[in-house]
Each structure stands twice: as structure tokens, then as C-alpha cells.
C-alpha positions, 0 to 999 in steps of 0.5 A, a space after each residue: 509456426 516454428 521452424 526447426 533446423 536439422 541440428 535441433 531435429 537431431 538433438 531431439 531424436 538423440 534425446 528420444 534415443 537416450 530416454 529409450 536406453 535409459 529405460 531399458 537399462 532399468 529392465 535389464 535383469 542381472 542374468 541378462 546383463 551377465 549374457 551380454 557381457 559373455 560376448 564382444 557384441 554384447 559388451 558393446 551393447 551394454 556400453 552404449 545403453 550405460 553411457 545414457 545412464 551415466 554419460 560417461 562418453 569417454 570411458 564407454 567410447 574406449 570400452 566400444 573401440 576395444 570390443 570392435 578391435 577384438 571383433 575385427 581380425 588383425 592383419 599383419 603385413 611383413 616386409 622382406 627386403 
């Protein structure tokens, strides 16, 4: 009986998610892609799905960070001396 570590189980789960995401990319119509690209949340979803297709982690991570920063309101603190 083989015993799998938590690390190898995580790798298997990530591979399964990747295969699922890759199959979703193939099914996205141009209309759906355009609709998703119309919002920050949709662009985050597209970055996640496309990452699994082209494996350009840094490119998509920067895009996800950019979109998430657009979703979170920025507060400015002024110090009056």
C-alpha cells in the first residue's frame, strides 16, 4: 500500500484543477470572453483560466494583482503637522 504525503496530494489536486481549467478555456466562446473582460472580477477569472493554458505565472499574477487593487478602494491618510 502506497502512502501519499500531503504535498503529493496537493500536486495531484492542482493538476486536476489545471486540467479542468484547460478544458474550460477550450469551451469559452469569443462572446463569453468579451463579457468576462468587461469587469475586473471577470478579468481575474480570465487570468486564472489562461494561466493553466499558457503557464505564464508571473504575467497572470501581475494582472490578477492589478485587477484586485482596482477592486479594493484605496484610502489615503494625511498627516497634518
